[in-house]
C-alpha positions as CSV (number, residue, x, y, z in Angstrom):
1,M,114.9,-85.7,56.2
2,S,116.1,-82.0,55.5
3,D,113.9,-79.5,56.8
4,A,113.0,-78.9,52.6
5,Q,111.7,-82.6,52.0
6,P,108.7,-83.8,52.8
7,I,107.9,-86.7,55.7
8,D,107.3,-89.4,53.5
9,Q,108.4,-92.3,55.1
10,P,106.0,-94.8,56.9
11,R,105.0,-94.7,60.2
12,R,106.1,-91.4,60.7
13,V,104.8,-89.4,63.4
14,A,104.8,-85.3,63.5
15,V,105.0,-83.7,66.7
16,I,104.0,-79.7,66.5
17,G,105.0,-77.7,69.4
18,G,108.8,-78.5,71.4
19,G,107.4,-77.8,74.9
20,P,107.1,-80.7,77.8
21,A,104.0,-82.0,76.5
22,G,105.2,-82.2,72.9
23,L,109.0,-83.7,73.9
24,M,107.3,-86.4,75.7
25,A,104.8,-87.4,73.4
26,A,108.1,-87.5,71.4
27,E,110.1,-89.6,73.4
28,V,107.4,-92.0,73.8
29,L,106.7,-92.6,70.3
30,A,110.8,-93.0,69.7
31,Q,110.4,-95.3,72.2
32,G,107.7,-97.0,70.3
33,G,109.5,-97.6,67.0
34,V,108.2,-94.8,64.9
35,A,110.5,-91.8,63.5
36,V,109.2,-88.8,65.2
37,D,110.1,-85.5,63.5
38,V,109.0,-82.0,66.0
39,F,108.6,-79.0,64.4
40,D,108.6,-75.7,66.9
41,A,108.1,-71.8,65.3
42,M,110.7,-70.8,67.6
43,P,114.7,-70.9,67.0
44,S,115.2,-73.1,69.8
45,V,112.5,-75.8,71.6
46,G,111.6,-75.4,75.2
47,R,111.7,-71.7,75.6
48,K,108.7,-70.9,77.6
49,F,110.1,-74.2,80.1
50,L,113.5,-72.7,80.0
51,L,112.0,-69.1,81.4
52,A,109.7,-70.7,83.8
53,G,113.0,-72.0,85.2
54,V,114.5,-68.9,85.7
55,G,113.5,-68.2,89.2
56,G,114.2,-71.9,90.2
57,M,112.6,-75.2,88.1
58,N,109.9,-76.2,90.0
59,I,109.1,-79.9,88.5
60,T,106.4,-81.0,90.6
61,H,104.9,-81.4,94.2
62,S,105.6,-84.6,96.4
63,E,102.2,-83.7,98.1
64,P,99.9,-87.2,98.7
65,F,98.6,-88.3,95.3
66,E,95.0,-87.5,97.3
67,H,95.5,-83.9,97.4
68,F,97.5,-83.9,94.7
69,V,94.4,-84.4,92.0
70,P,92.0,-82.0,93.2
71,R,94.4,-79.7,92.4
72,Y,92.9,-79.4,89.1
73,G,89.5,-78.5,90.1
74,D,86.6,-78.8,87.6
75,R,89.0,-81.1,85.2
76,Q,90.1,-83.4,87.8
77,T,88.6,-86.4,86.7
78,E,90.2,-86.2,83.3
79,V,93.6,-85.1,84.4
80,R,93.4,-88.0,86.9
81,A,93.5,-90.6,84.3
82,W,97.0,-88.9,82.8
83,L,98.6,-88.9,86.1
84,D,97.2,-92.6,86.4
85,V,99.9,-93.0,83.9
86,F,102.2,-90.7,84.9
87,N,102.4,-89.1,88.4
88,A,104.4,-87.2,90.2
89,D,106.6,-89.7,91.4
90,A,106.9,-90.8,88.2
91,L,108.0,-87.8,86.9
92,Q,110.7,-87.5,89.7
93,A,112.1,-90.7,88.1
94,W,112.0,-89.8,84.7
95,V,114.0,-86.5,85.9
96,H,116.5,-88.6,87.7
97,E,116.8,-91.1,84.8
98,L,118.2,-88.2,82.6
99,G,120.8,-87.4,85.4
100,I,119.4,-84.6,87.2
101,E,119.3,-85.0,90.9
102,T,116.1,-83.6,92.8
103,F,115.1,-82.1,96.1
104,V,112.0,-81.2,98.3
105,G,111.6,-78.0,99.2
106,T,110.0,-76.8,102.3
107,S,106.5,-76.0,100.6
108,G,106.4,-79.4,99.2
109,R,107.7,-78.4,96.0
110,V,110.4,-80.6,94.2
111,F,113.0,-78.5,92.3
112,P,116.5,-80.0,90.3
113,T,119.1,-79.9,92.9
114,D,120.7,-77.1,90.7
115,M,117.4,-75.2,90.7
116,K,118.0,-74.6,87.1
117,A,115.5,-76.0,84.0
118,A,118.9,-75.7,81.6
119,P,120.9,-78.9,82.3
120,L,117.5,-80.8,82.2
121,L,116.6,-80.0,78.8
122,R,120.3,-80.1,77.6
123,A,120.1,-84.0,78.9
124,W,116.5,-84.9,77.1
125,L,117.4,-82.9,74.0
126,H,120.8,-85.1,73.8
127,R,118.4,-88.3,74.5
128,L,115.8,-87.5,72.2
129,R,118.5,-87.0,69.6
130,A,119.9,-90.3,70.3
131,S,116.8,-91.9,69.9
132,G,116.5,-90.6,66.2
133,V,114.0,-87.9,67.1
134,R,114.6,-84.8,64.4
135,F,114.2,-81.5,64.9
136,H,112.7,-78.9,63.0
137,Q,113.0,-75.1,64.1
138,R,111.8,-71.8,63.0
139,H,109.0,-74.0,61.5
140,S,105.0,-72.4,62.3
141,F,102.7,-74.7,61.9
142,C,99.6,-73.0,59.7
143,G,97.4,-76.3,58.8
144,W,96.5,-78.9,56.4
145,N,96.7,-77.8,52.7
146,E,94.0,-79.2,50.3
147,S,95.7,-82.4,49.5
148,G,95.9,-83.2,53.6
149,E,99.9,-82.1,53.9
150,L,100.8,-80.3,57.1
151,C,102.1,-76.6,55.9
152,F,104.2,-74.3,58.0
153,H,105.8,-71.2,57.3
154,T,109.4,-70.8,57.2
155,A,112.3,-68.3,56.9
156,D,112.8,-69.7,53.1
157,G,109.0,-69.9,52.4
158,E,106.2,-72.6,52.7
159,K,107.2,-76.1,53.5
160,T,104.9,-79.5,53.6
161,A,105.2,-82.5,55.1
162,N,103.5,-85.6,55.1
163,A,103.1,-88.1,58.7
164,D,100.6,-90.8,59.5
165,A,99.8,-89.3,63.0
166,V,100.3,-85.8,64.3
167,V,100.5,-84.9,67.6
168,L,99.6,-81.2,68.4
169,A,101.3,-79.4,71.0
170,L,101.1,-75.7,70.3
171,G,100.1,-74.4,73.6
172,G,97.8,-72.3,75.5
173,G,97.6,-68.8,74.6
174,S,99.7,-67.1,77.3
175,W,103.6,-66.0,76.7
176,A,102.9,-65.1,72.8
177,R,106.6,-64.2,72.6
178,L,107.6,-67.7,73.4
179,G,105.5,-69.0,70.6
180,S,102.3,-69.8,72.8
181,D,99.6,-67.4,71.0
182,G,96.8,-69.7,70.6
183,S,96.4,-68.9,66.9
184,W,95.3,-72.5,66.3
185,L,91.8,-72.2,68.2
186,P,90.2,-70.6,65.2
187,W,91.0,-73.0,62.7
188,L,90.6,-76.0,64.7
189,E,87.4,-74.8,65.4
190,S,86.8,-74.1,61.5
191,L,87.6,-78.2,61.3
192,G,84.7,-79.0,63.2
193,V,86.6,-79.6,66.6
194,D,84.8,-78.5,69.8
195,V,86.8,-75.6,71.8
196,S,86.1,-73.4,74.5
197,P,87.4,-69.6,74.2
198,L,91.2,-69.4,76.2
199,Q,90.8,-67.4,79.4
200,P,93.9,-66.3,81.7
201,S,94.8,-68.5,84.5
202,N,97.5,-68.4,86.9
203,C,97.1,-64.1,86.7
204,G,96.9,-61.1,88.1
205,F,93.6,-58.5,88.4
206,D,92.8,-55.0,87.8
207,I,91.4,-52.8,90.9
208,E,90.4,-49.0,90.5
209,W,93.3,-47.8,92.9
210,S,93.7,-44.2,93.9
211,E,95.9,-42.2,92.1
212,F,98.1,-42.0,95.6
213,L,98.1,-45.8,96.1
214,R,99.1,-46.3,92.7
215,S,101.8,-43.8,92.5
216,N,103.0,-44.6,96.1
217,F,102.5,-48.1,96.5
218,A,102.6,-49.7,93.0
219,G,105.5,-52.6,93.3
220,A,105.2,-53.0,96.7
221,P,104.8,-57.1,98.4
222,L,102.0,-57.7,101.3
223,K,103.5,-60.4,103.3
224,S,102.1,-63.0,105.6
225,V,98.1,-62.4,104.5
226,I,95.5,-64.7,103.8
227,A,93.1,-64.1,100.7
228,S,89.8,-65.4,100.5
229,C,86.9,-65.4,98.3
230,T,83.8,-67.6,98.0
231,D,83.7,-69.4,94.3
232,I,80.6,-69.8,92.2
233,H,79.8,-72.9,94.0
234,G,79.3,-70.7,97.0
235,H,82.5,-72.9,98.4
236,L,84.6,-70.3,100.3
237,L,88.6,-70.9,99.5
238,R,91.4,-69.4,101.4
239,R,95.2,-69.1,100.6
240,E,97.6,-68.1,103.0
241,G,100.9,-66.2,101.4
242,E,102.1,-63.0,99.6
243,C,101.0,-60.9,96.8
244,I,102.1,-57.7,95.5
245,L,99.9,-54.5,95.0
246,S,100.6,-53.3,91.1
247,A,99.8,-49.9,89.5
248,S,97.0,-51.8,87.9
249,G,95.7,-53.9,91.0
250,I,97.1,-56.8,92.4
251,E,99.3,-60.3,91.4
252,G,101.1,-62.9,93.2
253,S,101.6,-66.3,94.2
254,V,98.2,-66.3,96.6
255,I,96.5,-64.4,93.9
256,Y,97.2,-67.0,91.1
257,A,96.1,-70.0,93.6
258,L,92.7,-68.3,93.4
259,S,92.4,-67.1,89.9
260,S,90.3,-69.4,88.4
261,A,87.3,-68.8,91.0
262,L,88.2,-64.7,90.7
263,R,87.9,-65.0,86.9
264,E,84.8,-67.2,87.2
265,L,83.2,-64.9,89.4
266,I,83.9,-61.8,87.4
267,N,82.6,-63.8,84.3
268,R,79.3,-64.4,85.9
269,D,79.0,-60.9,88.0
270,G,81.1,-58.7,86.1
271,E,83.3,-58.2,89.7
272,A,85.0,-60.3,92.2
273,I,85.0,-59.7,95.9
274,L,88.2,-60.9,97.1
275,Y,89.1,-60.6,101.1
276,L,92.5,-59.9,102.6
277,D,93.7,-60.8,106.5
278,L,96.4,-58.4,107.0
279,A,97.4,-60.1,109.8
280,P,96.4,-63.7,109.8
281,H,98.4,-64.6,112.9
282,R,96.7,-62.0,115.3
283,S,93.5,-62.7,116.4
284,K,90.4,-59.9,116.6
285,T,90.6,-59.7,120.2
286,N,95.0,-58.9,120.3
287,L,94.4,-56.5,117.5
288,L,91.7,-54.8,119.2
289,Q,93.5,-54.7,122.5
290,G,96.5,-52.8,121.0
291,L,94.6,-50.5,118.9
292,T,92.7,-49.5,122.0
293,R,96.0,-49.1,124.0
294,P,96.6,-45.1,124.7
295,R,98.1,-43.4,121.7
296,G,99.5,-40.5,123.3
297,K,101.4,-38.2,120.8
298,D,102.0,-41.0,118.2
299,S,100.2,-40.7,115.4
300,R,97.8,-43.1,113.7
301,A,100.4,-44.6,111.5
302,N,103.2,-45.4,114.6
303,H,100.1,-46.5,116.4
304,W,99.5,-49.2,114.2
305,R,103.0,-50.0,113.7
306,K,103.8,-50.1,117.0
307,T,100.6,-51.7,118.4
308,V,99.8,-54.6,115.8
309,G,102.7,-54.3,113.2
310,I,100.2,-52.8,110.7
311,E,102.3,-50.2,108.5
312,G,103.4,-49.4,104.9
313,V,101.4,-50.9,102.0
314,K,98.8,-52.4,104.5
315,A,98.4,-49.3,106.2
316,A,98.0,-47.4,102.9
317,L,95.4,-50.5,101.8
318,L,93.0,-49.6,105.2
319,R,93.3,-45.6,104.4
320,E,92.2,-46.8,100.9
321,Q,89.5,-48.5,101.6
322,L,87.8,-46.8,105.3
323,T,86.5,-43.7,106.0
324,T,88.2,-41.2,108.7
325,D,85.3,-42.2,110.8
326,Q,85.9,-45.8,110.4
327,L,89.6,-45.4,111.2
328,D,89.2,-44.3,114.3
329,D,86.4,-46.5,115.1
330,H,88.7,-49.4,117.0
331,E,86.0,-51.8,116.4
332,Q,85.4,-51.4,112.4
333,L,89.3,-51.1,112.1
334,T,90.2,-54.4,113.3
335,S,87.6,-56.2,111.1
336,A,88.9,-54.3,108.0
337,M,92.7,-55.3,109.3
338,K,90.9,-59.0,109.4
339,Q,89.2,-59.0,106.2
340,I,89.2,-55.9,103.9
341,S,87.5,-56.3,100.8
342,L,89.3,-55.3,97.1
343,R,86.9,-55.1,94.3
344,L,88.3,-57.1,91.4
345,V,86.9,-55.2,88.0
346,R,88.8,-57.8,85.7
347,A,91.7,-60.2,84.8
348,R,95.1,-59.2,83.2
349,P,95.4,-59.9,79.8
350,L,96.0,-63.1,78.4
351,D,99.5,-62.6,77.5
352,E,100.4,-61.8,80.8
353,A,99.1,-64.9,82.2
354,I,101.6,-67.8,83.6
355,S,99.0,-69.9,81.7
356,T,95.8,-70.5,80.2
357,A,92.1,-72.0,80.7
358,G,90.3,-72.7,77.9
359,G,90.9,-74.9,74.3
360,V,90.0,-78.2,72.9
361,T,87.3,-79.3,75.4
362,F,87.6,-83.0,76.3
363,S,84.1,-84.0,74.6
364,A,86.7,-83.3,71.5
365,V,89.3,-86.0,72.1
366,D,88.8,-89.7,73.0
367,Q,90.6,-91.5,75.9
368,G,94.1,-91.6,74.1
369,L,93.5,-87.7,73.4
370,M,93.1,-87.8,69.6
371,L,90.3,-85.9,67.8
372,K,87.3,-87.1,67.1
373,A,86.9,-84.9,64.4
374,L,90.2,-85.3,62.8
375,P,91.4,-88.9,62.9
376,G,95.0,-89.4,63.6
377,V,95.4,-85.6,64.9
378,F,96.3,-85.7,69.0
379,C,96.4,-82.6,71.4
380,A,98.6,-82.4,74.5
381,G,99.4,-79.7,77.0
382,E,98.0,-76.5,77.1
383,M,95.8,-77.1,74.1
384,L,93.2,-78.8,76.2
385,D,90.8,-77.5,78.3
386,W,92.3,-77.9,81.9
387,E,93.9,-75.4,84.1
388,A,96.1,-75.7,87.5
389,P,97.6,-73.6,90.5
390,T,101.4,-73.1,90.3
391,G,103.5,-75.3,92.4
392,G,104.6,-77.8,90.0
393,Y,101.0,-79.0,88.7
394,L,100.8,-77.5,85.4
395,L,104.2,-79.0,84.3
396,T,103.2,-82.7,86.3
397,A,99.9,-82.3,83.7
398,C,101.8,-81.2,80.5
399,F,104.2,-84.0,80.6
400,A,101.3,-86.6,81.6
401,S,99.0,-85.4,79.0
402,G,102.1,-85.8,76.7
403,R,102.9,-89.5,77.3
404,V,99.2,-90.2,77.0
405,A,99.0,-88.6,74.0
406,G,102.0,-90.6,72.8
407,Q,100.5,-93.8,73.9
408,G,97.4,-92.7,71.8
409,V,99.6,-92.5,68.9
410,L,101.1,-95.7,68.9
411,Q,97.9,-97.4,69.9
412,W,95.8,-95.8,66.8
413,L,98.8,-96.7,64.5
414,A,98.6,-100.7,65.6
415,E,94.7,-100.5,64.9
416,Q,95.5,-99.1,61.6
417,E,98.0,-101.4,60.7
418,Q,95.7,-104.5,61.5
419,A,93.2,-102.9,59.6
420,E,95.2,-102.7,56.5
421,Q,96.6,-106.7,57.0
422,A,93.2,-107.4,57.7
423,P,92.0,-109.7,54.6
424,D,89.0,-108.0,52.2
């Protein structure tokens, strides 16, 4: 079928969205013996997948399953059902089948040996094409027409297609320039699909810094800190790592790990309090002993640097948050070094986030991820209302959801065929 022709062959499935979830669904479907057409709005598929791999393609995580599943927070029960079908070990084995070797980093994260996403994607697309999957780029999905045909905007005008089933894998609402703009949410809602608003996940947050801090320390890394907050359920959450002080606030891996809890606090209270331990490997006693040593002719900054190793952006944060009297009070200063509080006023915009929360609710789909309001239409990936921290958890669940959706389509098609063949 050329791009200009409608899909009219029996048992043909349209997969709309060429990210990991959509491509995995396409693979399962092709293996199941149906004809598959993948439509994507971009000039090539896997754009976000490739960009995510620029700094090192983190495929999954090697931690035990019982620790892996809780990473999905409030949606761990639902996501576990996907992981029971296709877990991190199965994903690694699948990568190896594509001829890509992997290794486990010191953090437990799993990477391709060459750290790149492109060779993996090339090998995968080659296998998909060899199995008969056909790709149609620059096809922006815009819903169904009155005849039930799939409608696409293309450079050559509007085109239509027919399919026996559809897998929607249109992504969430982050990184719109790569195709995930969340524009599907209102029209799915208009068709009776229950959806939740999209919200930023794995994102930074705004803090009302002084002009001095913003001008002099924007972009400065805060290394070796412990970030903590108390979530809306009263649970204390702690993560050790690094973050970056930005012109607008704070971002980075340790912040992303707490972003879901921080976002929900802001939703409830209008703000969230984040605590940073600026000296995680020193006790309060040790800090106090250092600070109380005679300062002599040293400036305050040199005294902190020499005695407790606090300097640069960490020292600037203390000056930002404390009064002069507090800075001169060794007890209060020590307490602030171990638990300085930052007031977060809002999450950064959706399009800046690494991923999104919200989307099609789990109550709107069955176990095979078919939309209850639209029989024969399935959803996979970030369109669904779940979220996860970085570290391979996002990708793993996207792959797994695509596999579940693909299997769901095959089962539904088989049931339809049985119903058609049943005697009246």
